[in-house]
C-alpha positions in Angstrom: 0.0 0.0 0.0 1.3 3.4 -0.9 0.5 6.3 1.5 1.1 10.1 1.1 1.5 12.2 4.2 1.2 16.0 3.8 2.4 18.6 6.4 4.2 16.3 8.8 7.8 16.6 9.8 10.3 14.2 8.3 10.9 12.6 11.6 7.2 12.1 12.3 6.6 10.6 8.9 9.4 8.1 9.4 8.0 7.1 12.8 4.5 6.8 11.3 5.8 4.6 8.4 7.5 2.3 11.0 4.2 2.0 12.9 2.0 1.4 9.9 4.5 -1.2 8.5 3.5 -3.4 11.5 0.2 -3.8 9.8 0.7 -3.4 6.0 3.3 -3.8 3.3 3.7 -0.1 3.1 5.5 2.6 1.1 5.1 6.2 2.5 5.9 9.4 0.7 6.0 12.7 2.5 5.0 16.1 1.1 5.6 19.5 2.7 2.3 21.0 1.8 -0.7 20.6 -0.7 1.3 22.3 -3.5 4.2 19.8 -3.0 1.7 17.0 -2.8 0.3 17.6 -6.3 3.8 16.8 -7.6 3.5 13.3 -6.0 -0.1 12.6 -7.0 0.5 13.6 -10.6 2.9 10.7 -11.1 1.9 8.3 -8.3 -1.3 6.5 -7.2 -2.2 6.4 -3.5 -4.6 4.3 -1.5 -4.4 6.6 1.5 -3.5 10.3 1.9 -3.1 11.9 5.4 -3.2 15.7 5.5 -2.5 18.2 8.2 -5.1 20.9 7.9 -3.4 24.0 6.5 -6.5 26.3 7.0 -6.7 26.8 3.3 -10.2 25.8 2.4 -10.1 26.4 -1.3 -6.8 24.7 -1.8 -8.0 21.7 0.2 -11.3 21.5 -1.7 -9.5 21.6 -5.1 -7.0 19.0 -4.0 -9.6 16.5 -2.7 -11.7 16.9 -5.9 -8.7 16.1 -8.0 -7.7 13.1 -6.0 -11.2 11.6 -5.9 -11.6 12.2 -9.7 -8.3 10.5 -10.4 -8.9 7.5 -8.1 -12.3 7.5 -6.2 -11.3 4.7 -3.8 -8.4 6.7 -2.4 -9.1 7.4 1.3 -8.2 10.8 2.8 -7.7 11.5 6.5 -7.4 15.1 7.8 -5.6 16.0 11.0 -6.9 19.3 12.4 -6.9 21.2 15.7 -10.3 22.8 14.9 -13.2 20.7 16.2 -15.8 23.0 14.6 -15.1 22.5 10.9 -15.7 18.7 10.7 -18.9 19.1 8.6 -17.1 21.1 6.0 -14.5 18.4 5.6 -17.0 15.6 5.3 -18.8 17.7 2.7 -15.6 17.6 0.7 -15.8 13.7 0.9 -13.0 13.4 3.4 -13.1 9.8 4.8 -12.0 10.5 8.4 -11.0 13.4 10.6 -8.7 13.4 13.6 -8.2 16.1 16.2 -4.5 16.6 16.7 -2.6 13.3 16.8 0.4 15.0 15.2 2.7 13.8 18.0 1.3 10.3 18.4 2.4 8.1 15.4 1.2 4.9 17.1 -2.4 6.2 17.5 -2.5 7.6 14.0 -1.3 4.2 12.7 -4.1 2.5 14.6 -6.6 4.9 13.0 -5.1 4.0 9.6 -5.7 0.4 10.4 -9.3 1.1 11.3 -9.8 2.8 7.9 -7.9 0.2 5.8 -8.8 -2.9 7.8 -10.0 -4.8 4.7 -6.4 -4.7 3.5 -4.9 -5.9 6.7 -4.1 -9.5 7.3 -1.2 -11.8 8.4 -2.8 -14.7 6.7 -5.0 -15.1 3.6 -7.1 -18.3 3.3 -8.7 -19.2 0.0 -10.3 -22.6 0.1 -7.3 -24.9 0.6 -4.8 -22.2 -0.2 -3.0 -20.4 2.6 -0.7 -17.4 2.1 1.3 -16.7 5.3 2.4 -13.1 5.0 5.1 -12.9 7.7 6.9 -16.1 6.6 6.2 -15.4 2.9 5.1 -19.0 2.4 2.2 -20.3 0.3 0.6 -23.6 1.3 -1.9 -25.8 -0.5 -2.8 -29.0 1.3 0.6 -30.4 2.3 2.5 -28.6 -0.4 4.5 -25.5 0.4 6.2 -22.9 -1.9 8.1 -19.8 -1.1 8.1 -16.6 -3.1 10.6 -13.8 -2.4 10.8 -10.0 -3.0 8.4 -8.3 -5.3 6.9 -11.6 -6.6 5.5 -12.2 -3.1 4.5 -8.6 -2.6 2.5 -8.6 -5.9 0.7 -11.8 -4.9 -0.3 -10.5 -1.5 -1.3 -7.1 -3.0 -3.7 -8.7 -5.5 -5.0 -11.4 -3.1 -5.9 -8.9 -0.4 -7.9 -7.0 -3.1 -9.5 -10.2 -4.5 -11.4 -9.7 -7.8 -10.2 -6.1 -8.3 -8.4 -5.4 -11.5 -5.1 -3.5 -11.4 -3.0 -2.1 -14.2 0.7 -2.6 -14.3 1.1 1.1 -13.5 -1.0 0.8 -10.4 1.0 -2.3 -9.2 4.3 -0.5 -9.8 3.1 2.6 -8.0 1.9 0.5 -5.0 5.0 -1.6 -4.5 8.1 0.2 -5.8 9.8 3.0 -3.9 10.6 4.9 -7.2 7.9 3.7 -9.7 9.1 6.1 -12.3 12.1 4.0 -13.0 10.3 0.6 -13.2 9.2 -0.7 -16.6 5.9 -2.6 -17.3 8.0 -5.6 -18.3 9.2 -5.9 -14.7 5.6 -6.7 -13.6 5.0 -9.1 -16.5 8.1 -11.1 -15.5 7.1 -11.2 -11.8 3.5 -12.3 -12.7 4.9 -15.1 -14.9 7.1 -16.2 -12.1 4.2 -16.2 -9.6 2.0 -18.2 -12.0 4.8 -20.7 -12.7 5.5 -21.3 -9.0 1.8 -21.5 -7.9 0.7 -23.8 -10.7 3.3 -26.3 -9.4 1.3 -26.6 -6.2 -2.2 -25.6 -7.2 -2.5 -27.1 -10.6 -4.5 -24.0 -11.7 -4.0 -20.2 -11.9 -5.3 -17.6 -9.4 -3.8 -14.5 -11.1 -5.7 -13.7 -14.3 -5.1 -11.3 -17.1 -8.0 -8.9 -17.9 -7.4 -7.8 -21.5 -6.4 -4.2 -21.9 -6.9 -3.5 -18.2 -4.4 -5.5 -16.1 -4.4 -8.3 -13.6 -6.6 -9.6 -10.8 -6.5 -12.4 -8.2 -9.7 -14.4 -8.6 -11.1 -17.2 -6.4 -14.6 -18.5 -5.6 -14.1 -18.6 -1.9 -11.9 -16.2 0.1 -11.3 -15.3 3.7 -8.8 -12.8 5.1 -7.9 -12.9 8.8 
């Protein structure tokens, strides 16, 4: 999951990334302000954006509209010290509002977990298939296979978002620190490696190509815990 923080100190952003990484495979970018943030969002896709309220209503309104237009499922959390303007933020389609929390990375990480809980899991169970995230092992009946590096990250990313289609660009943006320097071919190679390894234990494929759109993880029965 790729996250953008806006308005936090560099030290706080690092502490927050450390806390959030306890729950998710996470890459966190940090912008100084809304203007700086537009440089990030122009090139990169984010599943979560956390903004410190800059008391600039028009700038915030324009920024949120652009984000939701580009990727409607992106969640936005606003940190504010003003308890009176919550309705205005919700009218802008902000997903969550926190009062303060700018000095408590552990509590903010817990709030992130609450908002993104559907993407949190240490183990994914799909019928007889088990993906153990901490150990990076995939088990089917009594057969076990191990994937390393980005091949495993891609598998988990798609499996946690079962049935959703992702383009190569979206996968690269989510899982590489500097996506601008990663080619589409890198994803193709990784997907082929995943398919080859999994077919050896499953006998069938769970990552499917959706023509002209990208890839999805597809199964009839799924449970994340």
